Residue frames as qw, qx, qy, qz and C-alpha x, y, z in Angstrom:
[[0.000, 0.883, 0.469, 0.000, 0.00, 0.00, 0.00],
 [0.303, -0.802, 0.068, 0.511, 2.77, 2.43, 0.87],
 [0.325, -0.258, 0.581, 0.700, 4.12, 2.02, -2.66],
 [0.312, 0.594, 0.709, 0.219, 0.86, 2.83, -4.49],
 [0.166, 0.602, 0.261, 0.737, -0.43, 6.04, -6.07],
 [0.299, -0.329, -0.515, 0.733, -0.34, 8.84, -3.49],
 [0.146, 0.794, 0.466, -0.361, -2.77, 11.17, -5.23],
 [0.516, 0.693, 0.283, 0.416, -2.96, 13.54, -8.15],
 [0.129, -0.985, 0.072, -0.094, -1.91, 16.57, -6.13],
 [0.660, -0.565, 0.412, 0.275, 1.26, 14.86, -4.94],
 [0.734, 0.251, 0.457, 0.435, 2.08, 13.80, -8.48],
 [0.321, 0.865, 0.200, 0.329, 1.57, 17.31, -9.86],
 [0.311, -0.930, 0.197, 0.004, 3.56, 19.04, -7.14],
 [0.730, -0.374, 0.467, 0.329, 6.42, 16.53, -7.36],
 [0.675, 0.465, 0.402, 0.406, 6.43, 16.79, -11.14],
 [0.142, 0.962, 0.039, 0.231, 6.70, 20.56, -11.02],
 [0.518, -0.780, 0.331, 0.120, 9.50, 20.29, -8.48],
 [0.778, -0.074, 0.485, 0.391, 11.41, 17.92, -10.69],
 [0.518, 0.724, 0.282, 0.359, 10.96, 20.15, -13.71],
 [0.088, -0.984, 0.094, -0.126, 12.36, 23.07, -11.79],
 [0.407, -0.759, 0.508, 0.027, 15.40, 21.34, -10.27],
 [0.932, 0.083, 0.329, 0.129, 16.16, 18.40, -12.55],
 [0.334, -0.569, 0.484, 0.575, 19.35, 18.21, -14.56],
 [0.658, 0.369, 0.623, 0.207, 17.78, 17.03, -17.81],
 [0.420, 0.828, 0.277, 0.248, 17.61, 20.44, -19.51],
 [0.003, -0.942, 0.243, -0.231, 20.42, 22.30, -17.77],
 [0.810, 0.157, -0.447, 0.344, 23.94, 20.92, -17.17],
 [0.233, 0.242, -0.479, 0.811, 24.52, 23.44, -14.38],
 [0.497, -0.654, -0.534, -0.202, 22.54, 23.71, -11.19],
 [0.186, -0.773, 0.284, -0.536, 22.75, 26.10, -8.21],
 [0.734, -0.542, 0.344, -0.223, 24.67, 24.61, -5.32],
 [0.968, 0.110, 0.109, 0.196, 26.97, 22.45, -7.46],
 [0.425, -0.659, 0.305, 0.541, 29.75, 25.01, -7.72],
 [0.407, 0.699, -0.318, -0.495, 29.30, 25.16, -11.49],
 [0.295, -0.256, 0.901, 0.189, 30.21, 21.50, -11.97],
 [0.517, 0.112, -0.572, -0.626, 28.65, 19.72, -14.92],
 [0.683, -0.126, 0.532, -0.485, 25.94, 17.30, -13.88],
 [0.767, 0.364, -0.404, -0.340, 26.48, 15.05, -16.88],
 [0.562, 0.223, -0.766, 0.216, 28.76, 12.85, -14.78],
 [0.242, -0.210, 0.602, -0.732, 26.71, 13.23, -11.59],
 [0.285, -0.298, -0.901, -0.136, 24.24, 10.62, -10.36],
 [0.388, -0.275, 0.150, -0.867, 20.97, 12.12, -9.13],
 [0.197, -0.130, -0.958, 0.162, 19.51, 9.68, -6.61],
 [0.475, -0.283, -0.095, -0.828, 15.77, 9.80, -6.03],
 [0.015, -0.087, -0.951, 0.297, 13.29, 7.90, -3.91],
 [0.330, -0.579, -0.636, -0.388, 9.61, 7.33, -3.32],
 [0.198, -0.576, 0.206, -0.766, 7.96, 9.22, -0.48],
 [0.840, -0.496, -0.105, -0.193, 8.24, 6.74, 2.39],
 [0.433, -0.800, 0.416, -0.005, 10.92, 6.15, 4.99],
 [0.822, -0.160, 0.497, 0.227, 12.41, 2.89, 3.73],
 [0.666, 0.633, 0.235, 0.318, 12.75, 4.11, 0.15],
 [0.033, 0.958, -0.197, 0.204, 14.51, 7.26, 1.37],
 [0.648, -0.607, 0.456, 0.060, 16.80, 5.15, 3.55],
 [0.835, 0.127, 0.435, 0.313, 17.86, 2.88, 0.69],
 [0.451, 0.832, 0.093, 0.309, 18.37, 5.91, -1.55],
 [0.260, -0.904, 0.325, -0.091, 20.64, 7.40, 1.13],
 [0.795, -0.298, 0.489, 0.201, 22.60, 4.13, 1.16],
 [0.728, 0.501, 0.310, 0.350, 23.03, 4.27, -2.62],
 [0.180, 0.950, -0.044, 0.252, 24.05, 7.93, -2.51],
 [0.460, -0.791, 0.403, -0.004, 26.58, 7.49, 0.29],
 [0.847, -0.087, 0.460, 0.251, 28.09, 4.34, -1.25],
 [0.616, 0.661, 0.207, 0.374, 28.59, 6.12, -4.58],
 [0.040, -0.963, 0.154, -0.219, 29.99, 9.20, -2.87],
 [0.704, -0.585, 0.387, 0.112, 32.43, 7.06, -0.90],
 [0.779, 0.100, 0.447, 0.428, 33.92, 5.94, -4.20],
 [0.233, -0.371, 0.235, 0.868, 34.36, 9.48, -5.47],
 [0.113, 0.444, 0.712, 0.531, 31.28, 9.48, -7.69],
 [0.109, -0.032, 0.134, -0.985, 29.48, 12.85, -7.66],
 [0.141, -0.469, -0.872, -0.024, 25.95, 12.59, -6.27],
 [0.272, -0.168, 0.118, -0.940, 22.93, 14.83, -5.82],
 [0.024, 0.265, 0.935, -0.233, 19.70, 13.78, -4.13],
 [0.416, -0.155, -0.221, -0.868, 16.00, 14.25, -4.93],
 [0.105, -0.106, -0.957, 0.249, 14.34, 12.25, -2.16],
 [0.221, 0.438, 0.660, -0.568, 10.64, 11.86, -1.44],
 [0.079, 0.063, -0.523, -0.847, 9.57, 12.36, -5.06],
 [0.664, 0.118, 0.176, -0.717, 6.29, 10.46, -4.80],
 [0.856, 0.139, 0.458, -0.195, 4.78, 7.61, -6.77],
 [0.591, -0.004, 0.639, 0.492, 6.01, 5.67, -9.81],
 [0.381, 0.793, 0.448, 0.159, 3.80, 7.87, -11.96],
 [0.040, -0.987, 0.124, 0.089, 6.22, 10.67, -11.07],
 [0.393, -0.690, 0.548, 0.264, 9.65, 9.11, -10.77],
 [0.732, 0.173, 0.591, 0.292, 9.53, 6.77, -13.78],
 [0.449, 0.844, 0.196, 0.217, 9.11, 9.69, -16.22],
 [0.206, -0.934, 0.288, 0.054, 11.83, 11.50, -14.28],
 [0.683, -0.323, 0.588, 0.289, 14.18, 8.56, -14.80],
 [0.675, 0.478, 0.482, 0.291, 13.41, 8.55, -18.50],
 [0.303, 0.904, 0.083, 0.290, 14.11, 12.26, -18.98],
 [0.656, 0.179, -0.352, 0.644, 17.19, 12.18, -16.68],
 [0.299, -0.756, 0.083, -0.577, 15.70, 14.50, -14.06],
 [0.686, -0.510, 0.483, -0.192, 16.55, 11.58, -11.77],
 [0.416, 0.523, -0.725, -0.167, 19.08, 8.85, -12.53],
 [0.399, 0.068, -0.896, 0.184, 18.60, 6.22, -9.85],
 [0.597, -0.390, 0.183, -0.676, 15.88, 5.04, -7.44],
 [0.149, -0.130, 0.960, -0.199, 15.48, 1.97, -5.22],
 [0.662, 0.001, -0.311, -0.682, 12.66, -0.29, -6.37],
 [0.579, -0.124, 0.744, -0.309, 10.90, -3.53, -5.40],
 [0.025, -0.166, 0.845, 0.508, 10.98, -6.20, -8.09],
 [0.128, 0.388, 0.913, 0.004, 7.50, -7.70, -7.73],
 [0.168, 0.767, 0.438, -0.437, 5.45, -4.51, -7.54],
 [0.061, 0.606, -0.377, -0.698, 7.47, -2.85, -10.29],
 [0.072, -0.013, 0.906, 0.417, 6.91, -5.85, -12.55],
 [0.138, 0.579, 0.792, -0.139, 3.18, -5.79, -11.79],
 [0.105, 0.750, 0.106, -0.645, 3.10, -2.06, -12.54],
 [0.063, 0.478, -0.591, -0.647, 4.75, -2.63, -15.92],
 [0.450, 0.043, -0.763, -0.463, 2.74, -5.73, -16.84],
 [0.580, -0.211, 0.419, -0.666, -0.35, -6.65, -14.85],
 [0.904, 0.139, -0.232, -0.330, -0.67, -9.99, -16.69],
 [0.449, 0.420, -0.745, 0.257, 2.59, -11.43, -15.32],
 [0.808, -0.488, -0.074, -0.321, 2.02, -14.03, -12.61],
 [0.652, 0.288, -0.569, 0.410, 5.61, -14.82, -11.59],
 [0.610, -0.762, -0.063, -0.207, 6.24, -15.19, -7.85],
 [0.859, -0.279, -0.025, 0.429, 9.72, -16.64, -7.21],
 [0.262, -0.807, 0.157, 0.506, 12.64, -14.24, -6.80],
 [0.370, -0.238, 0.646, 0.625, 14.50, -15.44, -9.90],
 [0.278, 0.521, 0.737, 0.329, 11.40, -15.61, -12.10],
 [0.009, -0.929, -0.310, 0.203, 10.24, -12.14, -11.06],
 [0.289, -0.704, 0.305, 0.572, 13.69, -10.67, -11.62],
 [0.379, 0.010, 0.725, 0.575, 14.09, -12.27, -15.06],
 [0.193, 0.709, 0.648, 0.201, 10.66, -11.07, -16.14],
 [0.133, -0.910, -0.146, 0.363, 11.35, -7.60, -14.79],
 [0.356, -0.458, 0.460, 0.672, 14.61, -7.24, -16.75],
 [0.283, 0.269, 0.751, 0.533, 12.67, -8.06, -19.90],
 [0.010, 0.793, 0.597, 0.122, 9.90, -5.55, -19.13],
 [0.304, -0.641, -0.099, 0.698, 11.90, -2.51, -18.00],
 [0.447, 0.868, 0.176, -0.126, 11.28, 0.38, -20.44],
 [0.721, 0.430, 0.022, 0.543, 13.96, 1.25, -22.98],
 [0.151, 0.733, -0.200, 0.633, 16.59, 3.52, -21.49],
 [0.549, -0.613, 0.366, -0.434, 16.25, 2.07, -18.01],
 [0.623, 0.214, -0.745, 0.102, 17.99, -0.89, -16.36],
 [0.754, -0.608, 0.099, -0.228, 17.70, -2.89, -13.16],
 [0.223, 0.602, -0.740, 0.201, 21.00, -3.88, -11.60],
 [0.388, 0.011, -0.907, 0.161, 21.59, -6.92, -9.38],
 [0.619, -0.593, -0.274, -0.436, 18.72, -7.76, -7.05],
 [0.075, -0.476, 0.692, -0.537, 19.50, -7.83, -3.35],
 [0.318, -0.199, -0.921, 0.103, 18.42, -10.63, -1.01],
 [0.092, 0.217, 0.497, -0.835, 16.47, -7.95, 0.91],
 [0.140, -0.448, -0.731, -0.496, 12.72, -8.06, 0.46],
 [0.217, 0.141, 0.436, -0.862, 9.89, -5.88, 1.72],
 [0.356, -0.142, -0.732, -0.563, 6.72, -7.79, 1.00],
 [0.704, -0.350, 0.007, -0.618, 3.36, -8.71, 2.45],
 [0.347, 0.156, -0.902, 0.204, 3.54, -11.48, 5.01],
 [0.693, -0.536, -0.366, -0.314, 1.37, -13.28, 7.54],
 [0.183, 0.414, -0.608, 0.652, 2.51, -12.41, 11.05],
 [0.715, -0.535, -0.406, -0.194, 1.47, -13.98, 14.36],
 [0.385, -0.792, 0.388, -0.272, 2.63, -13.65, 17.94],
 [0.225, 0.442, -0.858, 0.133, 5.39, -15.89, 19.20],
 [0.444, -0.074, 0.735, -0.507, 2.94, -17.47, 21.65],
 [0.798, 0.358, 0.161, -0.458, 0.51, -18.45, 18.90],
 [0.568, 0.569, -0.579, -0.136, 3.29, -19.78, 16.68],
 [0.001, -0.337, 0.895, -0.292, 4.48, -21.98, 19.54],
 [0.628, 0.072, 0.522, -0.573, 0.95, -23.11, 20.36],
 [0.847, 0.434, 0.118, -0.283, 0.42, -24.46, 16.83],
 [0.657, -0.283, 0.526, 0.460, 4.09, -25.21, 16.11],
 [0.549, 0.774, 0.312, 0.051, 3.62, -22.92, 13.12],
 [0.433, -0.437, 0.319, 0.721, 6.62, -21.81, 11.11],
 [0.057, 0.035, 0.613, 0.787, 4.80, -21.49, 7.79],
 [0.532, 0.052, -0.031, -0.845, 1.37, -20.52, 6.50],
 [0.655, 0.024, -0.702, -0.279, 0.89, -24.21, 5.71],
 [0.313, -0.059, -0.817, 0.481, 1.42, -25.05, 9.40],
 [0.203, 0.134, 0.390, -0.888, -1.20, -22.49, 10.40],
 [0.395, -0.026, -0.548, -0.737, -3.77, -23.53, 7.79],
 [0.420, -0.304, -0.854, -0.052, -5.49, -26.29, 9.82],
 [0.272, -0.477, -0.586, 0.596, -6.16, -23.73, 12.57],
 [0.045, 0.160, 0.216, 0.962, -7.26, -20.73, 10.47],
 [0.393, -0.527, -0.597, -0.459, -10.91, -21.42, 11.29],
 [0.558, -0.580, -0.485, 0.343, -10.14, -20.66, 14.94],
 [0.422, -0.303, -0.032, 0.854, -8.57, -17.27, 14.24],
 [0.236, 0.917, 0.276, -0.163, -9.57, -13.71, 13.33],
 [0.639, 0.158, 0.227, 0.718, -7.42, -12.07, 10.67],
 [0.024, -0.894, -0.177, 0.411, -6.60, -8.37, 10.48],
 [0.505, -0.012, 0.421, 0.754, -5.38, -6.34, 7.53],
 [0.139, 0.265, -0.144, -0.943, -6.20, -3.52, 5.11],
 [0.665, 0.354, 0.346, -0.560, -9.70, -3.64, 3.58],
 [0.618, 0.566, -0.387, -0.384, -8.38, -4.54, 0.12],
 [0.017, -0.391, 0.919, -0.042, -6.45, -7.57, 1.41],
 [0.603, 0.131, 0.657, -0.432, -9.81, -9.31, 1.86],
 [0.756, 0.554, 0.263, -0.229, -10.36, -9.44, -1.91],
 [0.173, 0.761, -0.560, -0.280, -6.87, -9.12, -3.43],
 [0.878, 0.252, -0.381, -0.145, -5.78, -12.20, -5.41],
 [0.570, 0.254, -0.654, 0.428, -2.79, -12.73, -3.10],
 [0.316, -0.392, 0.415, -0.758, -4.82, -11.79, -0.01],
 [0.623, -0.076, 0.618, -0.473, -7.53, -13.90, 1.60],
 [0.871, 0.382, -0.024, -0.309, -8.49, -15.57, -1.74],
 [0.517, 0.590, -0.614, 0.087, -4.86, -16.55, -2.32],
 [0.220, -0.388, 0.790, -0.422, -4.47, -17.98, 1.19],
 [0.790, 0.116, 0.416, -0.436, -7.57, -20.09, 0.60],
 [0.788, 0.539, -0.223, -0.198, -6.45, -21.16, -2.88],
 [0.457, 0.576, -0.649, 0.194, -2.88, -22.10, -1.97],
 [0.083, 0.270, -0.822, 0.494, -3.24, -23.27, 1.62],
 [0.468, -0.454, -0.725, -0.222, -6.93, -23.93, 2.28],
 [0.253, -0.187, -0.512, 0.800, -6.67, -21.28, 5.00],
 [0.220, -0.617, -0.463, -0.597, -10.11, -19.86, 5.85],
 [0.118, 0.108, -0.544, 0.823, -10.20, -17.55, 8.83],
 [0.063, -0.530, -0.799, 0.278, -13.15, -17.35, 11.19],
 [0.094, 0.928, 0.327, -0.150, -13.53, -13.63, 10.57],
 [0.545, 0.325, 0.104, 0.766, -11.80, -10.68, 8.90],
 [0.219, -0.843, -0.275, 0.408, -11.25, -7.34, 10.61],
 [0.492, 0.694, 0.137, 0.507, -10.53, -4.44, 8.25],
 [0.513, -0.684, -0.087, 0.511, -7.74, -2.30, 9.74],
 [0.197, 0.905, -0.229, -0.299, -4.96, -0.35, 8.02],
 [0.822, 0.498, -0.253, 0.114, -2.05, -1.19, 5.70],
 [0.777, 0.034, -0.374, 0.504, 0.49, -2.45, 8.19],
 [0.030, 0.624, -0.161, 0.764, -0.02, 0.63, 10.34],
 [0.105, -0.285, 0.642, -0.704, -0.75, 1.36, 14.01],
 [0.762, -0.090, 0.090, -0.634, -4.25, -0.15, 13.94],
 [0.879, 0.174, -0.436, -0.080, -2.93, -3.49, 12.74],
 [0.389, 0.338, -0.678, 0.524, -0.04, -3.48, 15.22],
 [0.347, -0.263, 0.468, -0.769, -2.34, -2.56, 18.12],
 [0.852, -0.030, -0.105, -0.512, -4.90, -5.22, 17.19],
 [0.802, 0.173, -0.558, 0.126, -2.30, -8.00, 17.23],
 [0.150, 0.329, -0.631, 0.686, -0.85, -6.75, 20.51],
 [0.481, -0.152, 0.372, -0.779, -4.32, -6.73, 22.07],
 [0.160, 0.034, 0.986, 0.039, -5.25, -10.13, 20.60],
 [0.546, 0.457, 0.294, -0.638, -8.39, -8.73, 18.98],
 [0.806, 0.491, -0.264, -0.202, -6.95, -10.44, 15.90],
 [0.819, -0.403, 0.389, 0.121, -4.60, -13.42, 15.93],
 [0.647, 0.062, 0.472, 0.596, -2.95, -13.09, 12.50],
 [0.171, 0.872, 0.091, -0.450, -2.23, -10.00, 10.41],
 [0.704, 0.553, 0.163, 0.414, -0.81, -8.75, 7.13],
 [0.287, -0.883, 0.155, 0.337, 2.42, -6.80, 7.72],
 [0.577, 0.741, -0.337, 0.071, 5.36, -5.86, 5.54],
 [0.920, -0.080, -0.270, 0.273, 8.33, -8.10, 6.26],
 [0.497, 0.262, -0.279, 0.779, 10.63, -5.19, 7.15],
 [0.376, -0.775, -0.164, -0.481, 8.20, -3.53, 9.58],
 [0.188, 0.451, -0.643, 0.590, 10.17, -2.67, 12.71],
 [0.646, -0.347, 0.258, -0.629, 7.22, -3.64, 14.94],
 [0.934, 0.053, -0.337, -0.107, 7.82, -7.31, 14.10],
 [0.598, 0.257, -0.550, 0.523, 11.26, -7.29, 15.70],
 [0.159, -0.432, 0.366, -0.809, 10.21, -4.98, 18.53],
 [0.743, -0.235, 0.184, -0.599, 7.37, -7.29, 19.59],
 [0.221, -0.311, 0.924, 0.018, 9.22, -10.55, 18.88],
 [0.777, 0.328, 0.231, -0.485, 6.50, -11.61, 16.45],
 [0.545, -0.113, 0.774, 0.303, 6.84, -14.39, 13.88],
 [0.474, 0.503, -0.325, -0.646, 6.73, -14.00, 10.10],
 [0.818, 0.083, 0.561, -0.093, 5.31, -17.23, 8.69],
 [0.175, -0.311, 0.704, 0.614, 7.12, -18.54, 5.64],
 [0.657, 0.480, 0.089, -0.575, 5.24, -18.83, 2.35],
 [0.471, -0.243, 0.793, 0.300, 6.38, -22.14, 0.81],
 [0.511, 0.487, 0.689, 0.162, 3.76, -22.08, -1.96],
 [0.286, 0.008, 0.291, 0.913, 4.65, -18.57, -3.14],
 [0.074, 0.785, 0.613, -0.049, 1.36, -16.82, -2.51],
 [0.051, -0.946, 0.002, 0.322, 3.19, -13.49, -2.22],
 [0.727, 0.614, -0.046, 0.304, 5.42, -12.51, -5.14],
 [0.695, -0.205, -0.106, 0.681, 9.08, -11.81, -4.43],
 [0.045, 0.983, 0.134, 0.115, 9.83, -8.16, -3.68],
 [0.748, -0.182, -0.001, 0.638, 13.62, -8.00, -3.79],
 [0.049, -0.906, 0.021, 0.421, 15.11, -4.52, -3.57],
 [0.713, 0.273, 0.353, 0.540, 16.71, -3.54, -6.88],
 [0.118, -0.549, 0.101, 0.821, 18.42, -0.37, -8.13],
 [0.519, 0.678, 0.498, 0.153, 16.50, 1.08, -11.08],
 [0.325, -0.581, 0.209, 0.716, 18.79, 3.33, -13.08],
 [0.526, 0.793, -0.074, -0.299, 18.91, 5.36, -16.26],
 [0.943, 0.131, 0.154, 0.265, 21.04, 3.14, -18.50],
 [0.445, 0.776, -0.146, 0.423, 23.24, 6.07, -19.59],
 [0.251, -0.778, 0.416, -0.398, 24.42, 6.42, -15.97],
 [0.941, -0.265, 0.197, -0.072, 25.00, 2.71, -15.38],
 [0.371, 0.733, -0.567, 0.066, 28.76, 2.91, -15.95],
 [0.758, 0.062, -0.619, 0.196, 31.05, 0.11, -14.86],
 [0.196, 0.208, -0.576, 0.766, 32.07, 2.05, -11.73],
 [0.507, -0.194, 0.164, -0.824, 28.49, 2.91, -10.73],
 [0.855, -0.045, -0.389, -0.339, 27.27, -0.62, -11.41],
 [0.600, 0.146, -0.686, 0.385, 30.07, -2.12, -9.33],
 [0.063, -0.202, 0.511, -0.833, 29.23, 0.05, -6.33],
 [0.651, -0.109, 0.052, -0.749, 25.50, -0.57, -6.44],
 [0.841, 0.037, -0.516, -0.160, 25.88, -4.31, -6.97],
 [0.400, 0.177, -0.707, 0.556, 28.21, -4.44, -3.96],
 [0.345, -0.163, 0.370, -0.847, 25.53, -2.72, -1.86],
 [0.806, -0.026, -0.216, -0.550, 22.86, -5.16, -3.06],
 [0.695, 0.142, -0.694, 0.126, 25.08, -8.12, -2.20],
 [0.200, 0.113, -0.678, 0.698, 25.30, -6.93, 1.43],
 [0.417, -0.088, 0.199, -0.883, 21.67, -5.90, 1.89],
 [0.269, -0.206, -0.932, -0.129, 19.39, -8.67, 3.14],
 [0.423, -0.635, -0.454, -0.460, 15.97, -8.62, 4.78],
 [0.660, -0.541, -0.390, 0.346, 17.29, -8.97, 8.33],
 [0.413, -0.076, -0.025, 0.907, 19.58, -5.99, 7.72],
 [0.110, -0.428, -0.351, -0.826, 16.72, -3.93, 6.32],
 [0.568, -0.654, -0.486, -0.116, 14.59, -4.76, 9.37],
 [0.620, -0.409, -0.254, 0.620, 17.45, -3.67, 11.64],
 [0.249, 0.107, 0.140, 0.952, 17.99, -0.42, 9.72],
 [0.301, -0.568, -0.440, -0.627, 14.27, 0.38, 9.80],
 [0.635, -0.607, -0.448, 0.167, 14.24, -0.31, 13.54],
 [0.493, -0.228, -0.115, 0.832, 17.14, 2.09, 14.04],
 [0.040, 0.314, 0.315, 0.895, 15.41, 4.70, 11.91],
 [0.477, -0.610, -0.434, -0.461, 12.26, 4.40, 14.04],
 [0.577, -0.194, -0.573, 0.549, 14.24, 4.63, 17.29],
 [0.280, -0.833, -0.403, 0.255, 13.50, 7.08, 20.09],
 [0.354, -0.547, 0.151, 0.744, 16.43, 9.28, 19.05],
 [0.555, 0.767, 0.289, -0.141, 14.98, 9.60, 15.50],
 [0.456, -0.415, 0.446, 0.649, 18.31, 9.50, 13.65],
 [0.435, 0.646, -0.224, -0.586, 18.58, 10.99, 10.18],
 [0.944, 0.271, 0.179, -0.064, 18.37, 8.43, 7.38],
 [0.537, 0.736, -0.366, 0.187, 21.72, 9.57, 5.99],
 [0.256, -0.638, 0.652, -0.321, 23.36, 8.83, 9.35],
 [0.843, -0.073, 0.485, -0.220, 21.85, 5.34, 9.54],
 [0.835, 0.550, -0.028, 0.005, 22.95, 4.71, 5.94],
 [0.301, 0.774, -0.501, 0.241, 26.53, 5.86, 6.49],
 [0.487, -0.503, 0.646, -0.305, 26.92, 3.86, 9.71],
 [0.917, 0.109, 0.360, -0.135, 25.73, 0.67, 8.01],
 [0.713, 0.668, -0.188, 0.096, 28.02, 1.16, 5.00],
 [0.011, 0.738, -0.614, 0.280, 30.98, 1.62, 7.32],
 [0.689, -0.321, 0.581, -0.291, 30.06, -1.54, 9.23],
 [0.901, 0.245, 0.357, 0.005, 30.14, -3.64, 6.04],
 [0.560, -0.306, 0.432, 0.637, 33.24, -2.05, 4.54],
 [0.400, 0.580, 0.534, 0.467, 31.48, 0.01, 1.89]]
């Protein structure tokens, strides 16, 4: 949900902002000291915390290797940043393989990481490229408390399926009818919950409901910091109900030089889901650190 259309006003405002400050029509930009931007990577992001964090990681990693970087973070939806990538107002954004593939071709039904990635590489518009996928994923998942997982000895959705009729499920309203939502859980696992409580998209209502046991299973994104904070359990999805959502750098092909590609592929090789959960948890900490600080600290810790 956090990666869907954010509204026409947001799109228009972001588009105007990009037109005003993008490098596509002007090789010089205020604040660059008169340097040409033709050899500069402009890193953008969608308008949510994790996307900004990954963009900060990309920007810092490139900068650490002497590659000139500017940032245009919090752009908005794909409807805004994909055209910006094509016209070089932005050169690089972090993306999620499964949802990007679905955006580009709604008929594709691939779910495994390798199949999704292969299909995505074939569907990316001319002039754009996806670099190596990372092991890190941010995808829908079925989450239960540790106590319930132990009660049913449930490590996977398949383990929970025989007990679904005893449980109330909580999630966003659309999850009840989405193909990979309740219908998909029934189709792939024979999981039919006793009731469905419409809440929010992995937000405070869903978190509170699971804490209070008013629901016993919920839909949360796998990198949600509340999972780690509450010691909850993400059930595995052995039948691939949820498509793979590996983090991938999406870049204007003209800027995907050997040096840039090497840096970004090195970042992707180090970034896994557990790391992304940890970074999101740090970002949501009581001290509210800046995303650039969290990014730089992690890069230093992994030698990048």
